[in-house]
TORBA-989378 format. One record per residue (C-alpha): residue number from 1; x, y, z. Coordinates in nm, 2 decimals, padded with zeros to 4 digits. Each point is the difference from the previous one (the first is absolute). Layout:
BEGIN
[NUM,[X,Y,Z]] ...
# end
This chain:
BEGIN
[1,[-20.89,-05.57,01.83]] [2,[00.14,00.35,-00.04]] [3,[00.16,00.23,00.25]] [4,[-00.22,00.12,00.28]] [5,[-00.04,00.38,00.02]] [6,[-00.09,00.17,00.32]] [7,[-00.02,00.37,00.09]] [8,[00.18,00.16,00.29]] [9,[-00.11,00.27,00.24]] [10,[00.07,00.28,-00.25]] [11,[-00.19,-00.18,-00.28]] [12,[00.33,-00.11,-00.17]] [13,[00.01,-00.33,-00.18]] [14,[00.18,-00.28,00.19]] [15,[00.10,-00.31,-00.19]] [16,[-00.01,-00.31,00.22]] [17,[00.13,-00.35,-00.08]] [18,[-00.27,-00.25,00.03]] [19,[00.05,-00.31,00.22]] [20,[-00.15,-00.29,-00.19]] [21,[00.08,-00.30,00.22]] [22,[-00.01,-00.10,00.37]] [23,[00.27,-00.08,00.24]] [24,[00.02,-00.12,00.36]] [25,[00.13,00.34,00.10]] [26,[00.03,00.35,-00.15]] [27,[00.31,00.21,00.04]] [28,[00.16,00.33,-00.12]] [29,[00.24,-00.13,-00.25]] [30,[00.26,00.27,00.10]] [31,[00.04,-00.17,00.34]] [32,[00.14,-00.32,-00.17]] [33,[00.37,-00.09,-00.01]] [34,[00.12,-00.15,-00.33]] [35,[00.16,-00.34,00.03]] [36,[00.13,-00.07,-00.35]] [37,[00.27,00.27,-00.03]] [38,[00.13,00.02,-00.36]] [39,[-00.13,-00.35,-00.09]] [40,[-00.21,00.15,-00.29]] [41,[-00.01,00.32,-00.19]] [42,[-00.29,00.19,-00.16]] [43,[00.05,00.18,-00.33]] [44,[-00.18,00.32,-00.07]] [45,[-00.20,-00.17,-00.27]] [46,[-00.12,-00.28,00.24]] [47,[-00.06,00.26,00.27]] [48,[-00.23,00.18,-00.24]] [49,[-00.18,-00.32,-00.09]] [50,[-00.04,-00.09,00.37]] [51,[-00.14,00.34,00.08]] [52,[-00.25,-00.02,-00.29]] [53,[-00.11,-00.34,00.13]] [54,[-00.05,00.13,00.35]] [55,[-00.19,00.30,-00.12]] [56,[-00.23,-00.22,-00.22]] [57,[-00.06,-00.30,00.22]] [58,[00.10,00.13,00.35]] [59,[00.22,-00.18,00.25]] [60,[-00.11,-00.35,-00.10]] [61,[00.18,-00.25,00.22]] [62,[00.10,00.03,00.37]] [63,[00.37,00.05,00.08]] [64,[00.19,-00.27,00.19]] [65,[00.16,00.13,00.32]] [66,[00.22,-00.16,00.26]] [67,[-00.02,00.14,00.35]] [68,[00.31,-00.01,00.22]] [69,[-00.05,00.17,00.33]] [70,[-00.15,00.34,-00.08]] [71,[00.14,00.01,-00.35]] [72,[-00.20,-00.11,-00.30]] [73,[00.19,-00.10,-00.31]] [74,[-00.12,-00.02,-00.36]] [75,[00.04,-00.36,-00.13]] [76,[-00.14,00.09,-00.34]] [77,[-00.15,00.32,-00.15]] [78,[00.33,00.19,-00.01]] [79,[-00.07,00.12,-00.35]] [80,[-00.36,00.09,00.10]] [81,[00.13,00.20,00.29]] [82,[00.23,00.19,-00.25]] [83,[-00.31,00.06,-00.22]] [84,[-00.21,00.12,00.29]] [85,[00.28,00.24,00.10]] [86,[00.01,00.14,-00.36]] [87,[-00.39,00.02,-00.01]] [88,[00.01,00.19,00.33]] [89,[00.25,00.24,-00.15]] [90,[-00.24,00.03,-00.30]] [91,[-00.27,00.12,00.25]] [92,[-00.18,-00.32,00.07]] [93,[-00.13,-00.09,00.35]] [94,[00.10,-00.35,00.10]] [95,[-00.23,-00.16,00.26]] [96,[00.12,-00.27,00.24]] [97,[00.08,-00.30,-00.21]] [98,[-00.11,-00.36,00.07]] [99,[00.27,-00.24,00.12]] [100,[00.03,-00.36,00.11]] [101,[00.26,-00.10,00.26]] [102,[00.25,-00.27,-00.10]] [103,[00.16,-00.20,00.28]] [104,[00.37,-00.05,00.01]] [105,[00.23,-00.08,00.30]] [106,[00.26,00.26,-00.10]] [107,[00.12,00.24,-00.27]] [108,[00.18,-00.27,-00.20]] [109,[-00.31,-00.22,-00.02]] [110,[-00.21,00.31,-00.09]] [111,[00.25,00.07,-00.29]] [112,[-00.02,-00.36,-00.11]] [113,[-00.38,00.02,-00.01]] [114,[00.03,00.33,-00.20]] [115,[00.20,-00.19,-00.27]] [116,[-00.27,-00.28,-00.01]] [117,[-00.28,00.25,-00.02]] [118,[00.16,00.20,-00.28]] [119,[00.11,-00.31,-00.20]] [120,[-00.20,-00.09,-00.30]] [121,[-00.03,-00.37,-00.05]] [122,[-00.26,-00.01,-00.27]] [123,[00.08,00.11,-00.35]] [124,[-00.21,00.18,-00.25]] [125,[-00.06,-00.18,-00.32]] [126,[-00.10,00.19,-00.31]] [127,[-00.31,-00.21,-00.08]] [128,[-00.13,00.01,00.36]] [129,[00.06,00.38,00.02]] [130,[-00.18,00.06,-00.33]] [131,[-00.30,-00.19,00.12]] [132,[-00.01,00.17,00.33]] [133,[00.03,00.35,-00.16]] [134,[-00.28,-00.08,-00.24]] [135,[-00.22,-00.12,00.28]] [136,[00.02,00.34,00.17]] [137,[-00.02,00.20,-00.33]] [138,[00.33,00.18,00.10]] [139,[00.06,00.34,-00.15]] [140,[00.31,00.20,-00.06]] [141,[-00.04,00.19,00.34]] [142,[00.05,-00.33,00.18]] [143,[00.32,-00.07,-00.17]] [144,[00.14,00.34,00.09]] [145,[-00.03,-00.09,00.37]] [146,[00.14,-00.36,-00.02]] [147,[00.35,-00.12,00.05]] [148,[00.03,-00.37,-00.03]] [149,[00.33,-00.18,00.03]] [150,[00.32,00.10,-00.18]] [151,[00.05,-00.14,-00.35]] [152,[-00.29,-00.24,00.05]] [153,[-00.29,00.19,-00.15]] [154,[00.02,00.29,-00.25]] [155,[-00.32,00.19,00.07]] [156,[00.07,00.25,-00.28]] [157,[-00.16,-00.24,-00.25]] [158,[-00.34,00.07,00.16]] [159,[00.03,00.38,-00.04]] [160,[-00.11,00.14,-00.33]] [161,[00.31,00.13,-00.18]] [162,[00.02,00.36,-00.10]] [163,[-00.11,00.05,-00.36]] [164,[00.29,-00.03,-00.23]] [165,[00.05,00.27,-00.27]] [166,[00.22,-00.21,-00.22]] [167,[00.05,-00.36,-00.09]] [168,[-00.23,-00.30,-00.06]] [169,[-00.29,-00.02,00.24]] [170,[-00.09,-00.36,-00.10]] [171,[00.12,-00.23,00.28]] [172,[00.07,-00.35,-00.12]] [173,[-00.20,-00.27,00.18]] [174,[00.31,-00.16,00.14]] [175,[00.08,00.33,00.19]] [176,[-00.33,-00.01,00.19]] [177,[-00.08,-00.18,00.33]] [178,[-00.20,-00.32,-00.09]] [179,[-00.21,00.05,00.31]] [180,[-00.10,00.36,00.01]] [181,[00.11,00.13,-00.35]] [182,[00.24,00.26,00.16]] [183,[00.31,00.10,-00.18]] [184,[00.31,-00.19,00.11]] 
# end
């Protein structure tokens, strides 16, 4: 899925982010109050990857929101909100986004649930990831939009290296992934 292009009243191009999932409610993301504070950061490189992913695939998963009185707090999607802000600054129109409400008795419980939602319990294993990537015929464009876990998976081995102008171009077999043939 690529970005959706619409035309305004004067015939100017308007880039709109596609919504590619459903939620139990839809909301203007700018009305949400962040809950996590400075829990996580988002580097410029990862912001760029996230923006590319949203442009290519759309908003693909509903955000989790906790409602307390009239305030609605983001439980997850803090980085997606930053990416949407940046995309809006880049001239994209952001429609109401799908959300799902998460129940919590108070702000402390909502924050605890935020930690559980953002925790990663499963671990990527090289062999399983190789097989998965081969099953979808993944290309370099996909790898440019992914950010897996820190120090767990080096995605650069899947991206074709720049052509070297000097040195030996023969890569010994022991320097190749036994599953996909990628350079280690």
